[in-house]
mmCIF entry with sequence, helices, sheets and N, C-alpha, C, O atoms, coordinates in Angstrom:
data_MODEL
# 
_entry.id   MODEL 
# 
_entity.id                         1 
_entity.type                       polymer 
_entity.pdbx_number_of_molecules   1 
# 
_entity_poly.entity_id                      1 
_entity_poly.type                           'polypeptide(L)' 
_entity_poly.nstd_linkage                   no 
_entity_poly.nstd_monomer                   no 
_entity_poly.pdbx_seq_one_letter_code       
;(UNK)(UNK)(UNK)(UNK)(UNK)(UNK)(UNK)(UNK)(UNK)(UNK)(UNK)(UNK)(UNK)(UNK)(UNK)(UNK)
(UNK)(UNK)(UNK)(UNK)(UNK)(UNK)(UNK)(UNK)(UNK)(UNK)(UNK)(UNK)(UNK)(UNK)(UNK)(UNK)
(UNK)(UNK)(UNK)(UNK)(UNK)(UNK)(UNK)(UNK)(UNK)(UNK)(UNK)(UNK)(UNK)(UNK)(UNK)
;
_entity_poly.pdbx_seq_one_letter_code_can   XXXXXXXXXXXXXXXXXXXXXXXXXXXXXXXXXXXXXXXXXXXXXXX 
_entity_poly.pdbx_strand_id                 A 
# 
loop_
_entity_poly_seq.entity_id 
_entity_poly_seq.num 
_entity_poly_seq.mon_id 
_entity_poly_seq.hetero 
1 1  UNK n 
1 2  UNK n 
1 3  UNK n 
1 4  UNK n 
1 5  UNK n 
1 6  UNK n 
1 7  UNK n 
1 8  UNK n 
1 9  UNK n 
1 10 UNK n 
1 11 UNK n 
1 12 UNK n 
1 13 UNK n 
1 14 UNK n 
1 15 UNK n 
1 16 UNK n 
1 17 UNK n 
1 18 UNK n 
1 19 UNK n 
1 20 UNK n 
1 21 UNK n 
1 22 UNK n 
1 23 UNK n 
1 24 UNK n 
1 25 UNK n 
1 26 UNK n 
1 27 UNK n 
1 28 UNK n 
1 29 UNK n 
1 30 UNK n 
1 31 UNK n 
1 32 UNK n 
1 33 UNK n 
1 34 UNK n 
1 35 UNK n 
1 36 UNK n 
1 37 UNK n 
1 38 UNK n 
1 39 UNK n 
1 40 UNK n 
1 41 UNK n 
1 42 UNK n 
1 43 UNK n 
1 44 UNK n 
1 45 UNK n 
1 46 UNK n 
1 47 UNK n 
# 
_struct_asym.id          A 
_struct_asym.entity_id   1 
# 
loop_
_struct_conf.conf_type_id 
_struct_conf.id 
_struct_conf.pdbx_PDB_helix_id 
_struct_conf.beg_label_comp_id 
_struct_conf.beg_label_asym_id 
_struct_conf.beg_label_seq_id 
_struct_conf.pdbx_beg_PDB_ins_code 
_struct_conf.end_label_comp_id 
_struct_conf.end_label_asym_id 
_struct_conf.end_label_seq_id 
_struct_conf.pdbx_end_PDB_ins_code 
_struct_conf.beg_auth_comp_id 
_struct_conf.beg_auth_asym_id 
_struct_conf.beg_auth_seq_id 
_struct_conf.end_auth_comp_id 
_struct_conf.end_auth_asym_id 
_struct_conf.end_auth_seq_id 
_struct_conf.pdbx_PDB_helix_class 
_struct_conf.details 
_struct_conf.pdbx_PDB_helix_length 
HELX_P HELX_P1 AA1 UNK A 8  ? UNK A 10 ? UNK A 8  UNK A 10 5 ? 3  
HELX_P HELX_P2 AA2 UNK A 23 ? UNK A 33 ? UNK A 23 UNK A 33 1 ? 11 
HELX_P HELX_P3 AA3 UNK A 40 ? UNK A 46 ? UNK A 40 UNK A 46 1 ? 7  
# 
_struct_conf_type.id          HELX_P 
_struct_conf_type.criteria    ? 
_struct_conf_type.reference   ? 
# 
loop_
_atom_site.group_PDB 
_atom_site.id 
_atom_site.type_symbol 
_atom_site.label_atom_id 
_atom_site.label_alt_id 
_atom_site.label_comp_id 
_atom_site.label_asym_id 
_atom_site.label_entity_id 
_atom_site.label_seq_id 
_atom_site.pdbx_PDB_ins_code 
_atom_site.Cartn_x 
_atom_site.Cartn_y 
_atom_site.Cartn_z 
_atom_site.occupancy 
_atom_site.B_iso_or_equiv 
_atom_site.pdbx_formal_charge 
_atom_site.auth_seq_id 
_atom_site.auth_comp_id 
_atom_site.auth_asym_id 
_atom_site.auth_atom_id 
_atom_site.pdbx_PDB_model_num 
ATOM 1   N N  . UNK A 1 1  ? 0.840  -1.170 0.000  1.00 0.00 ? 1  UNK A N  1 
ATOM 2   C CA . UNK A 1 1  ? 0.000  0.000  0.000  1.00 0.00 ? 1  UNK A CA 1 
ATOM 3   C C  . UNK A 1 1  ? 0.892  1.243  0.000  1.00 0.00 ? 1  UNK A C  1 
ATOM 4   O O  . UNK A 1 1  ? 1.742  1.374  0.880  1.00 0.00 ? 1  UNK A O  1 
ATOM 5   N N  . UNK A 1 2  ? 0.727  2.143  -0.944 1.00 0.00 ? 2  UNK A N  1 
ATOM 6   C CA . UNK A 1 2  ? 1.558  3.345  -0.993 1.00 0.00 ? 2  UNK A CA 1 
ATOM 7   C C  . UNK A 1 2  ? 1.242  4.290  0.163  1.00 0.00 ? 2  UNK A C  1 
ATOM 8   O O  . UNK A 1 2  ? 0.140  4.287  0.709  1.00 0.00 ? 2  UNK A O  1 
ATOM 9   N N  . UNK A 1 3  ? 2.216  5.076  0.509  1.00 0.00 ? 3  UNK A N  1 
ATOM 10  C CA . UNK A 1 3  ? 2.032  6.039  1.593  1.00 0.00 ? 3  UNK A CA 1 
ATOM 11  C C  . UNK A 1 3  ? 2.104  7.470  1.055  1.00 0.00 ? 3  UNK A C  1 
ATOM 12  O O  . UNK A 1 3  ? 2.901  7.765  0.164  1.00 0.00 ? 3  UNK A O  1 
ATOM 13  N N  . UNK A 1 4  ? 1.290  8.331  1.588  1.00 0.00 ? 4  UNK A N  1 
ATOM 14  C CA . UNK A 1 4  ? 1.294  9.738  1.184  1.00 0.00 ? 4  UNK A CA 1 
ATOM 15  C C  . UNK A 1 4  ? 2.494  10.492 1.741  1.00 0.00 ? 4  UNK A C  1 
ATOM 16  O O  . UNK A 1 4  ? 2.806  11.594 1.290  1.00 0.00 ? 4  UNK A O  1 
ATOM 17  N N  . UNK A 1 5  ? 3.171  9.892  2.731  1.00 0.00 ? 5  UNK A N  1 
ATOM 18  C CA . UNK A 1 5  ? 4.287  10.579 3.368  1.00 0.00 ? 5  UNK A CA 1 
ATOM 19  C C  . UNK A 1 5  ? 5.620  10.302 2.682  1.00 0.00 ? 5  UNK A C  1 
ATOM 20  O O  . UNK A 1 5  ? 6.613  10.971 2.969  1.00 0.00 ? 5  UNK A O  1 
ATOM 21  N N  . UNK A 1 6  ? 5.654  9.331  1.784  1.00 0.00 ? 6  UNK A N  1 
ATOM 22  C CA . UNK A 1 6  ? 6.901  8.993  1.102  1.00 0.00 ? 6  UNK A CA 1 
ATOM 23  C C  . UNK A 1 6  ? 7.398  10.210 0.317  1.00 0.00 ? 6  UNK A C  1 
ATOM 24  O O  . UNK A 1 6  ? 6.673  10.785 -0.494 1.00 0.00 ? 6  UNK A O  1 
ATOM 25  N N  . UNK A 1 7  ? 8.652  10.587 0.580  1.00 0.00 ? 7  UNK A N  1 
ATOM 26  C CA . UNK A 1 7  ? 9.257  11.710 -0.126 1.00 0.00 ? 7  UNK A CA 1 
ATOM 27  C C  . UNK A 1 7  ? 8.810  13.081 0.354  1.00 0.00 ? 7  UNK A C  1 
ATOM 28  O O  . UNK A 1 7  ? 9.165  14.097 -0.245 1.00 0.00 ? 7  UNK A O  1 
ATOM 29  N N  . UNK A 1 8  ? 8.037  13.118 1.426  1.00 0.00 ? 8  UNK A N  1 
ATOM 30  C CA . UNK A 1 8  ? 7.523  14.393 1.930  1.00 0.00 ? 8  UNK A CA 1 
ATOM 31  C C  . UNK A 1 8  ? 8.636  15.393 2.222  1.00 0.00 ? 8  UNK A C  1 
ATOM 32  O O  . UNK A 1 8  ? 8.483  16.589 1.973  1.00 0.00 ? 8  UNK A O  1 
ATOM 33  N N  . UNK A 1 9  ? 9.753  14.904 2.747  1.00 0.00 ? 9  UNK A N  1 
ATOM 34  C CA . UNK A 1 9  ? 10.861 15.784 3.115  1.00 0.00 ? 9  UNK A CA 1 
ATOM 35  C C  . UNK A 1 9  ? 11.403 16.560 1.919  1.00 0.00 ? 9  UNK A C  1 
ATOM 36  O O  . UNK A 1 9  ? 12.073 17.577 2.101  1.00 0.00 ? 9  UNK A O  1 
ATOM 37  N N  . UNK A 1 10 ? 11.131 16.106 0.720  1.00 0.00 ? 10 UNK A N  1 
ATOM 38  C CA . UNK A 1 10 ? 11.644 16.762 -0.480 1.00 0.00 ? 10 UNK A CA 1 
ATOM 39  C C  . UNK A 1 10 ? 10.765 17.918 -0.956 1.00 0.00 ? 10 UNK A C  1 
ATOM 40  O O  . UNK A 1 10 ? 11.093 18.573 -1.946 1.00 0.00 ? 10 UNK A O  1 
ATOM 41  N N  . UNK A 1 11 ? 9.664  18.174 -0.270 1.00 0.00 ? 11 UNK A N  1 
ATOM 42  C CA . UNK A 1 11 ? 8.692  19.135 -0.783 1.00 0.00 ? 11 UNK A CA 1 
ATOM 43  C C  . UNK A 1 11 ? 8.438  20.318 0.148  1.00 0.00 ? 11 UNK A C  1 
ATOM 44  O O  . UNK A 1 11 ? 7.294  20.728 0.345  1.00 0.00 ? 11 UNK A O  1 
ATOM 45  N N  . UNK A 1 12 ? 9.505  20.858 0.713  1.00 0.00 ? 12 UNK A N  1 
ATOM 46  C CA . UNK A 1 12 ? 9.373  22.038 1.564  1.00 0.00 ? 12 UNK A CA 1 
ATOM 47  C C  . UNK A 1 12 ? 9.085  23.250 0.685  1.00 0.00 ? 12 UNK A C  1 
ATOM 48  O O  . UNK A 1 12 ? 9.382  23.201 -0.509 1.00 0.00 ? 12 UNK A O  1 
ATOM 49  N N  . UNK A 1 13 ? 8.536  24.305 1.201  1.00 0.00 ? 13 UNK A N  1 
ATOM 50  C CA . UNK A 1 13 ? 8.072  24.512 2.567  1.00 0.00 ? 13 UNK A CA 1 
ATOM 51  C C  . UNK A 1 13 ? 6.717  23.847 2.808  1.00 0.00 ? 13 UNK A C  1 
ATOM 52  O O  . UNK A 1 13 ? 6.058  23.375 1.882  1.00 0.00 ? 13 UNK A O  1 
ATOM 53  N N  . UNK A 1 14 ? 6.331  23.826 4.064  1.00 0.00 ? 14 UNK A N  1 
ATOM 54  C CA . UNK A 1 14 ? 5.127  23.124 4.484  1.00 0.00 ? 14 UNK A CA 1 
ATOM 55  C C  . UNK A 1 14 ? 4.055  24.092 4.981  1.00 0.00 ? 14 UNK A C  1 
ATOM 56  O O  . UNK A 1 14 ? 4.347  25.250 5.279  1.00 0.00 ? 14 UNK A O  1 
ATOM 57  N N  . UNK A 1 15 ? 2.852  23.627 5.065  1.00 0.00 ? 15 UNK A N  1 
ATOM 58  C CA . UNK A 1 15 ? 1.636  24.365 5.403  1.00 0.00 ? 15 UNK A CA 1 
ATOM 59  C C  . UNK A 1 15 ? 1.195  25.200 4.201  1.00 0.00 ? 15 UNK A C  1 
ATOM 60  O O  . UNK A 1 15 ? 1.977  25.458 3.286  1.00 0.00 ? 15 UNK A O  1 
ATOM 61  N N  . UNK A 1 16 ? -0.035 25.605 4.222  1.00 0.00 ? 16 UNK A N  1 
ATOM 62  C CA . UNK A 1 16 ? -0.608 26.305 3.068  1.00 0.00 ? 16 UNK A CA 1 
ATOM 63  C C  . UNK A 1 16 ? 0.110  27.613 2.749  1.00 0.00 ? 16 UNK A C  1 
ATOM 64  O O  . UNK A 1 16 ? 0.105  28.076 1.608  1.00 0.00 ? 16 UNK A O  1 
ATOM 65  N N  . UNK A 1 17 ? 0.725  28.199 3.771  1.00 0.00 ? 17 UNK A N  1 
ATOM 66  C CA . UNK A 1 17 ? 1.387  29.488 3.570  1.00 0.00 ? 17 UNK A CA 1 
ATOM 67  C C  . UNK A 1 17 ? 2.910  29.384 3.544  1.00 0.00 ? 17 UNK A C  1 
ATOM 68  O O  . UNK A 1 17 ? 3.606  30.398 3.503  1.00 0.00 ? 17 UNK A O  1 
ATOM 69  N N  . UNK A 1 18 ? 3.423  28.155 3.570  1.00 0.00 ? 18 UNK A N  1 
ATOM 70  C CA . UNK A 1 18 ? 4.869  27.960 3.535  1.00 0.00 ? 18 UNK A CA 1 
ATOM 71  C C  . UNK A 1 18 ? 5.586  28.404 4.792  1.00 0.00 ? 18 UNK A C  1 
ATOM 72  O O  . UNK A 1 18 ? 6.784  28.684 4.751  1.00 0.00 ? 18 UNK A O  1 
ATOM 73  N N  . UNK A 1 19 ? 4.880  28.472 5.903  1.00 0.00 ? 19 UNK A N  1 
ATOM 74  C CA . UNK A 1 19 ? 5.454  29.020 7.129  1.00 0.00 ? 19 UNK A CA 1 
ATOM 75  C C  . UNK A 1 19 ? 6.422  28.089 7.846  1.00 0.00 ? 19 UNK A C  1 
ATOM 76  O O  . UNK A 1 19 ? 7.146  28.537 8.735  1.00 0.00 ? 19 UNK A O  1 
ATOM 77  N N  . UNK A 1 20 ? 6.460  26.820 7.491  1.00 0.00 ? 20 UNK A N  1 
ATOM 78  C CA . UNK A 1 20 ? 7.416  25.889 8.094  1.00 0.00 ? 20 UNK A CA 1 
ATOM 79  C C  . UNK A 1 20 ? 8.381  25.428 7.009  1.00 0.00 ? 20 UNK A C  1 
ATOM 80  O O  . UNK A 1 20 ? 7.984  24.782 6.039  1.00 0.00 ? 20 UNK A O  1 
ATOM 81  N N  . UNK A 1 21 ? 9.641  25.766 7.188  1.00 0.00 ? 21 UNK A N  1 
ATOM 82  C CA . UNK A 1 21 ? 10.630 25.442 6.166  1.00 0.00 ? 21 UNK A CA 1 
ATOM 83  C C  . UNK A 1 21 ? 11.191 24.033 6.297  1.00 0.00 ? 21 UNK A C  1 
ATOM 84  O O  . UNK A 1 21 ? 11.798 23.520 5.358  1.00 0.00 ? 21 UNK A O  1 
ATOM 85  N N  . UNK A 1 22 ? 10.994 23.398 7.460  1.00 0.00 ? 22 UNK A N  1 
ATOM 86  C CA . UNK A 1 22 ? 11.523 22.053 7.678  1.00 0.00 ? 22 UNK A CA 1 
ATOM 87  C C  . UNK A 1 22 ? 10.472 21.186 8.359  1.00 0.00 ? 22 UNK A C  1 
ATOM 88  O O  . UNK A 1 22 ? 9.516  21.693 8.946  1.00 0.00 ? 22 UNK A O  1 
ATOM 89  N N  . UNK A 1 23 ? 10.664 19.869 8.274  1.00 0.00 ? 23 UNK A N  1 
ATOM 90  C CA . UNK A 1 23 ? 9.760  18.962 8.988  1.00 0.00 ? 23 UNK A CA 1 
ATOM 91  C C  . UNK A 1 23 ? 9.941  19.102 10.498 1.00 0.00 ? 23 UNK A C  1 
ATOM 92  O O  . UNK A 1 23 ? 8.994  18.908 11.261 1.00 0.00 ? 23 UNK A O  1 
ATOM 93  N N  . UNK A 1 24 ? 11.153 19.439 10.925 1.00 0.00 ? 24 UNK A N  1 
ATOM 94  C CA . UNK A 1 24 ? 11.380 19.682 12.346 1.00 0.00 ? 24 UNK A CA 1 
ATOM 95  C C  . UNK A 1 24 ? 10.491 20.817 12.845 1.00 0.00 ? 24 UNK A C  1 
ATOM 96  O O  . UNK A 1 24 ? 9.927  20.736 13.936 1.00 0.00 ? 24 UNK A O  1 
ATOM 97  N N  . UNK A 1 25 ? 10.367 21.870 12.048 1.00 0.00 ? 25 UNK A N  1 
ATOM 98  C CA . UNK A 1 25 ? 9.523  23.012 12.416 1.00 0.00 ? 25 UNK A CA 1 
ATOM 99  C C  . UNK A 1 25 ? 8.050  22.618 12.437 1.00 0.00 ? 25 UNK A C  1 
ATOM 100 O O  . UNK A 1 25 ? 7.298  23.080 13.295 1.00 0.00 ? 25 UNK A O  1 
ATOM 101 N N  . UNK A 1 26 ? 7.630  21.767 11.497 1.00 0.00 ? 26 UNK A N  1 
ATOM 102 C CA . UNK A 1 26 ? 6.246  21.280 11.481 1.00 0.00 ? 26 UNK A CA 1 
ATOM 103 C C  . UNK A 1 26 ? 5.933  20.562 12.791 1.00 0.00 ? 26 UNK A C  1 
ATOM 104 O O  . UNK A 1 26 ? 4.911  20.833 13.422 1.00 0.00 ? 26 UNK A O  1 
ATOM 105 N N  . UNK A 1 27 ? 6.806  19.654 13.194 1.00 0.00 ? 27 UNK A N  1 
ATOM 106 C CA . UNK A 1 27 ? 6.585  18.897 14.428 1.00 0.00 ? 27 UNK A CA 1 
ATOM 107 C C  . UNK A 1 27 ? 6.609  19.830 15.632 1.00 0.00 ? 27 UNK A C  1 
ATOM 108 O O  . UNK A 1 27 ? 5.787  19.696 16.538 1.00 0.00 ? 27 UNK A O  1 
ATOM 109 N N  . UNK A 1 28 ? 7.541  20.767 15.646 1.00 0.00 ? 28 UNK A N  1 
ATOM 110 C CA . UNK A 1 28 ? 7.625  21.738 16.740 1.00 0.00 ? 28 UNK A CA 1 
ATOM 111 C C  . UNK A 1 28 ? 6.328  22.539 16.870 1.00 0.00 ? 28 UNK A C  1 
ATOM 112 O O  . UNK A 1 28 ? 5.827  22.733 17.977 1.00 0.00 ? 28 UNK A O  1 
ATOM 113 N N  . UNK A 1 29 ? 5.788  23.002 15.749 1.00 0.00 ? 29 UNK A N  1 
ATOM 114 C CA . UNK A 1 29 ? 4.563  23.800 15.781 1.00 0.00 ? 29 UNK A CA 1 
ATOM 115 C C  . UNK A 1 29 ? 3.353  22.976 16.214 1.00 0.00 ? 29 UNK A C  1 
ATOM 116 O O  . UNK A 1 29 ? 2.541  23.442 17.013 1.00 0.00 ? 29 UNK A O  1 
ATOM 117 N N  . UNK A 1 30 ? 3.229  21.756 15.693 1.00 0.00 ? 30 UNK A N  1 
ATOM 118 C CA . UNK A 1 30 ? 2.121  20.900 16.121 1.00 0.00 ? 30 UNK A CA 1 
ATOM 119 C C  . UNK A 1 30 ? 2.215  20.599 17.612 1.00 0.00 ? 30 UNK A C  1 
ATOM 120 O O  . UNK A 1 30 ? 1.199  20.570 18.305 1.00 0.00 ? 30 UNK A O  1 
ATOM 121 N N  . UNK A 1 31 ? 3.421  20.378 18.105 1.00 0.00 ? 31 UNK A N  1 
ATOM 122 C CA . UNK A 1 31 ? 3.619  20.129 19.525 1.00 0.00 ? 31 UNK A CA 1 
ATOM 123 C C  . UNK A 1 31 ? 3.136  21.320 20.350 1.00 0.00 ? 31 UNK A C  1 
ATOM 124 O O  . UNK A 1 31 ? 2.527  21.144 21.405 1.00 0.00 ? 31 UNK A O  1 
ATOM 125 N N  . UNK A 1 32 ? 3.404  22.509 19.872 1.00 0.00 ? 32 UNK A N  1 
ATOM 126 C CA . UNK A 1 32 ? 2.978  23.728 20.561 1.00 0.00 ? 32 UNK A CA 1 
ATOM 127 C C  . UNK A 1 32 ? 1.471  23.937 20.445 1.00 0.00 ? 32 UNK A C  1 
ATOM 128 O O  . UNK A 1 32 ? 0.789  24.117 21.455 1.00 0.00 ? 32 UNK A O  1 
ATOM 129 N N  . UNK A 1 33 ? 0.949  23.914 19.219 1.00 0.00 ? 33 UNK A N  1 
ATOM 130 C CA . UNK A 1 33 ? -0.461 24.216 18.975 1.00 0.00 ? 33 UNK A CA 1 
ATOM 131 C C  . UNK A 1 33 ? -1.411 23.236 19.646 1.00 0.00 ? 33 UNK A C  1 
ATOM 132 O O  . UNK A 1 33 ? -2.455 23.633 20.164 1.00 0.00 ? 33 UNK A O  1 
ATOM 133 N N  . UNK A 1 34 ? -1.053 21.963 19.639 1.00 0.00 ? 34 UNK A N  1 
ATOM 134 C CA . UNK A 1 34 ? -1.949 20.935 20.173 1.00 0.00 ? 34 UNK A CA 1 
ATOM 135 C C  . UNK A 1 34 ? -1.536 20.459 21.557 1.00 0.00 ? 34 UNK A C  1 
ATOM 136 O O  . UNK A 1 34 ? -2.064 19.469 22.063 1.00 0.00 ? 34 UNK A O  1 
ATOM 137 N N  . UNK A 1 35 ? -0.583 21.172 22.173 1.00 0.00 ? 35 UNK A N  1 
ATOM 138 C CA . UNK A 1 35 ? -0.126 20.884 23.533 1.00 0.00 ? 35 UNK A CA 1 
ATOM 139 C C  . UNK A 1 35 ? 0.153  19.398 23.714 1.00 0.00 ? 35 UNK A C  1 
ATOM 140 O O  . UNK A 1 35 ? -0.384 18.762 24.620 1.00 0.00 ? 35 UNK A O  1 
ATOM 141 N N  . UNK A 1 36 ? 0.996  18.851 22.845 1.00 0.00 ? 36 UNK A N  1 
ATOM 142 C CA . UNK A 1 36 ? 1.296  17.424 22.858 1.00 0.00 ? 36 UNK A CA 1 
ATOM 143 C C  . UNK A 1 36 ? 2.326  17.036 23.913 1.00 0.00 ? 36 UNK A C  1 
ATOM 144 O O  . UNK A 1 36 ? 2.431  15.865 24.277 1.00 0.00 ? 36 UNK A O  1 
ATOM 145 N N  . UNK A 1 37 ? 3.079  18.002 24.398 1.00 0.00 ? 37 UNK A N  1 
ATOM 146 C CA . UNK A 1 37 ? 4.118  17.757 25.406 1.00 0.00 ? 37 UNK A CA 1 
ATOM 147 C C  . UNK A 1 37 ? 5.139  16.718 24.964 1.00 0.00 ? 37 UNK A C  1 
ATOM 148 O O  . UNK A 1 37 ? 5.581  15.897 25.767 1.00 0.00 ? 37 UNK A O  1 
ATOM 149 N N  . UNK A 1 38 ? 5.512  16.752 23.692 1.00 0.00 ? 38 UNK A N  1 
ATOM 150 C CA . UNK A 1 38 ? 6.536  15.842 23.195 1.00 0.00 ? 38 UNK A CA 1 
ATOM 151 C C  . UNK A 1 38 ? 7.911  16.337 23.621 1.00 0.00 ? 38 UNK A C  1 
ATOM 152 O O  . UNK A 1 38 ? 8.192  17.534 23.569 1.00 0.00 ? 38 UNK A O  1 
ATOM 153 N N  . UNK A 1 39 ? 8.760  15.414 24.042 1.00 0.00 ? 39 UNK A N  1 
ATOM 154 C CA . UNK A 1 39 ? 10.142 15.778 24.361 1.00 0.00 ? 39 UNK A CA 1 
ATOM 155 C C  . UNK A 1 39 ? 10.887 16.062 23.062 1.00 0.00 ? 39 UNK A C  1 
ATOM 156 O O  . UNK A 1 39 ? 10.410 15.733 21.976 1.00 0.00 ? 39 UNK A O  1 
ATOM 157 N N  . UNK A 1 40 ? 12.055 16.673 23.186 1.00 0.00 ? 40 UNK A N  1 
ATOM 158 C CA . UNK A 1 40 ? 12.888 16.916 22.009 1.00 0.00 ? 40 UNK A CA 1 
ATOM 159 C C  . UNK A 1 40 ? 13.231 15.593 21.319 1.00 0.00 ? 40 UNK A C  1 
ATOM 160 O O  . UNK A 1 40 ? 13.259 15.510 20.091 1.00 0.00 ? 40 UNK A O  1 
ATOM 161 N N  . UNK A 1 41 ? 13.488 14.569 22.120 1.00 0.00 ? 41 UNK A N  1 
ATOM 162 C CA . UNK A 1 41 ? 13.811 13.246 21.567 1.00 0.00 ? 41 UNK A CA 1 
ATOM 163 C C  . UNK A 1 41 ? 12.628 12.678 20.787 1.00 0.00 ? 41 UNK A C  1 
ATOM 164 O O  . UNK A 1 41 ? 12.806 12.149 19.690 1.00 0.00 ? 41 UNK A O  1 
ATOM 165 N N  . UNK A 1 42 ? 11.437 12.785 21.340 1.00 0.00 ? 42 UNK A N  1 
ATOM 166 C CA . UNK A 1 42 ? 10.241 12.279 20.660 1.00 0.00 ? 42 UNK A CA 1 
ATOM 167 C C  . UNK A 1 42 ? 9.986  13.041 19.360 1.00 0.00 ? 42 UNK A C  1 
ATOM 168 O O  . UNK A 1 42 ? 9.604  12.448 18.351 1.00 0.00 ? 42 UNK A O  1 
ATOM 169 N N  . UNK A 1 43 ? 10.201 14.351 19.391 1.00 0.00 ? 43 UNK A N  1 
ATOM 170 C CA . UNK A 1 43 ? 10.023 15.147 18.181 1.00 0.00 ? 43 UNK A CA 1 
ATOM 171 C C  . UNK A 1 43 ? 11.023 14.718 17.109 1.00 0.00 ? 43 UNK A C  1 
ATOM 172 O O  . UNK A 1 43 ? 10.668 14.600 15.936 1.00 0.00 ? 43 UNK A O  1 
ATOM 173 N N  . UNK A 1 44 ? 12.261 14.488 17.509 1.00 0.00 ? 44 UNK A N  1 
ATOM 174 C CA . UNK A 1 44 ? 13.296 14.066 16.564 1.00 0.00 ? 44 UNK A CA 1 
ATOM 175 C C  . UNK A 1 44 ? 12.961 12.706 15.957 1.00 0.00 ? 44 UNK A C  1 
ATOM 176 O O  . UNK A 1 44 ? 13.227 12.475 14.777 1.00 0.00 ? 44 UNK A O  1 
ATOM 177 N N  . UNK A 1 45 ? 12.386 11.811 16.745 1.00 0.00 ? 45 UNK A N  1 
ATOM 178 C CA . UNK A 1 45 ? 12.017 10.487 16.243 1.00 0.00 ? 45 UNK A CA 1 
ATOM 179 C C  . UNK A 1 45 ? 10.910 10.572 15.193 1.00 0.00 ? 45 UNK A C  1 
ATOM 180 O O  . UNK A 1 45 ? 10.851 9.734  14.293 1.00 0.00 ? 45 UNK A O  1 
ATOM 181 N N  . UNK A 1 46 ? 10.049 11.556 15.294 1.00 0.00 ? 46 UNK A N  1 
ATOM 182 C CA . UNK A 1 46 ? 8.975  11.719 14.316 1.00 0.00 ? 46 UNK A CA 1 
ATOM 183 C C  . UNK A 1 46 ? 9.491  12.195 12.966 1.00 0.00 ? 46 UNK A C  1 
ATOM 184 O O  . UNK A 1 46 ? 8.894  11.917 11.926 1.00 0.00 ? 46 UNK A O  1 
ATOM 185 N N  . UNK A 1 47 ? 10.589 12.904 12.994 1.00 0.00 ? 47 UNK A N  1 
ATOM 186 C CA . UNK A 1 47 ? 11.154 13.434 11.755 1.00 0.00 ? 47 UNK A CA 1 
ATOM 187 C C  . UNK A 1 47 ? 12.073 12.403 11.151 1.00 0.00 ? 47 UNK A C  1 
ATOM 188 O O  . UNK A 1 47 ? 12.660 12.643 10.095 1.00 0.00 ? 47 UNK A O  1 
# 
């Protein structure tokens, strides 16, 4: 089954307005906006 996330890292910037230049920034912003309380290590593992 194909995944929509394959190659995602090659298509920066992210969000409709291009406000996140890296996947690290995307994870950082989601962690903030949705109060996920992810550690730096957990955020790095997602990227």
